[in-house]
C-alpha positions, 0 to 999 in steps of 0.5 A, a space after each residue: 500500500 502506498 505511503 500517505 502523502 505528507 501534510 505540513 502546516 504553518 499556524 500563526 496567531 493573528 495577534 501581531 505582525 509576522 517577523 523573520 522567525 515566522 518567515 523562517 518557519 513558514 519557508 522551512 515548512 514549504 521547502 520540506 513539503 515540496 521536497 517530500 511531495 506533500 501538502 502545505 496547510 495554513 491554519 489561523 490560530 485565533 482562539 485568543 479572542 482578546 488579542 486576535 485582529 482581522 487586520 493582523 490576519 490580512 497582513 499574515 496572508 499578504 506577507 506569506 504571498 509576498 514571500 511566494 508561499 502558496 497553501 492549500 485552501 481554505 485556511 482553517 480558523 480556530 475561532 470557527 471551531 469552538 464547539 469541537 474543542 468544547 466537545 473534546 474538553 467535555 469528553 475528557 471531563 466525563 472521564 474524570 481527567 479534568 477539573 475546573 480552576 476558579 483561581 485568578 492570576 492575582 490569587 495564584 501570584 499572592 500564594 506563590 509570593 507568600 510561599 517564596 517569602 522565606 527565600 524558597 523557590 516555588 516549582 514552575 512548569 517549562 513556561 515559568 508558571 507556578 505548579 501545584 498552587 491551585 487548591 481547586 482540585 480538592 473541591 467537592 463535586 457539589 462545590 464545583 457544580 454550584 460555582 459553575 451554575 453561579 456563573 463563576 469564571 473558571 479555566 479547566 485543568 488537566 488532572 495530571 495524575 489521573 491523565 497519566 494513569 489513563 494513558 496506560 503503561 505503553 511508552 509515551 513519546 514522539 519521533 524527533 525528525 531530522 530533515 537533513 538525514 530523514 532519520 529520527 530519534 525517539 524522545 520519551 515524554 514527561 508530561 508531569 513536568 507541566 503539572 495540572 496544565 490548563 487545557 481550557 481557558 476562562 474565555 474559550 473552551 480550549 487552550 493552545 495544547 488542546 486546539 493544536 492537537 485536535 486540529 493536527 489530527 483532524 487535518 491529517 498533519 503528518 509532520 509538525 515543523 515548528 520552533 524549538 521554543 515549542 519543544 517542551 509543549 510536545 510533552 503535553 501534546 503526545 499525552 493529549 493525543 494518547 488520551 483522545 486516541 489521536 495519531 502522533 505526527 513526527 516533530 521537528 523543532 527548528 532553530 530560532 532567529 535571534 535578535 542582536 541581544 540573543 533573544 528570540 524574535 517575538 511580537 511581545 518585544 516588538 521585533 521588526 515585522 516583515 511588513 516593515 522590512 518590505 517597506 524598507 525595500 527588502 526583497 523576498 530573496 534577501 529574506 531567504 538569504 538572511 535566514 540561510 541554513 535555517 530554511 535549507 
């Protein structure tokens, strides 16, 4: 039987303008898809309804076209599929693998500050968020249901201990693919390093982790090529895939584009946008030359 056609995706969030780091990831995905005779998808990851803007999405499409990239149509917009994510979240909840978290950021910060006052450091997840500080896992079912009926805002956390038990004893991990050799190595997953991670936000029934694993499976993505800053998230993603019976793609976490201070490029620190480089007269060819080995 013939091997399935490889499927790649580039999945930006429309909460700012694309920069060189995004260009590197998009161009690398396009190059690898072409090399393997695969498809290339565009996904707009706009579940952050407070920061996503139509003008940013329009700029994404314009910048990618300027770079000479073409994607299979239509693009998937996560904001149009909230019901799917809600159903996935509810299914995990019915299995006792989640619980509602009513804590505010301020409450969590105050608890951590109090615990660290004597000079101790509080354990944190790979993103730097404090772990094990939420007391909501200990609430009774009646308390949870009552607070939800009262309309109290809440996020949804994955009950990590229960999730790991439900995942079973089979080895959990992924193949870290090396495009240069077309080989790979097995990486053992350790989701516990994330603690009871949030998989449903207070404002939408999903988090990045839940939405991206759902979409990758639904869209038949076989190769996830993304920045090294997302490698740690893969520990959560393979767990969610196991829990939901979803396939695990192969992963390649490429190097990052850094600024003059050695920081990764980011919208939050206002890294130079592609549209600004375009306005200065920089050409797509010059962008490719600047990125060099990162997109080879």
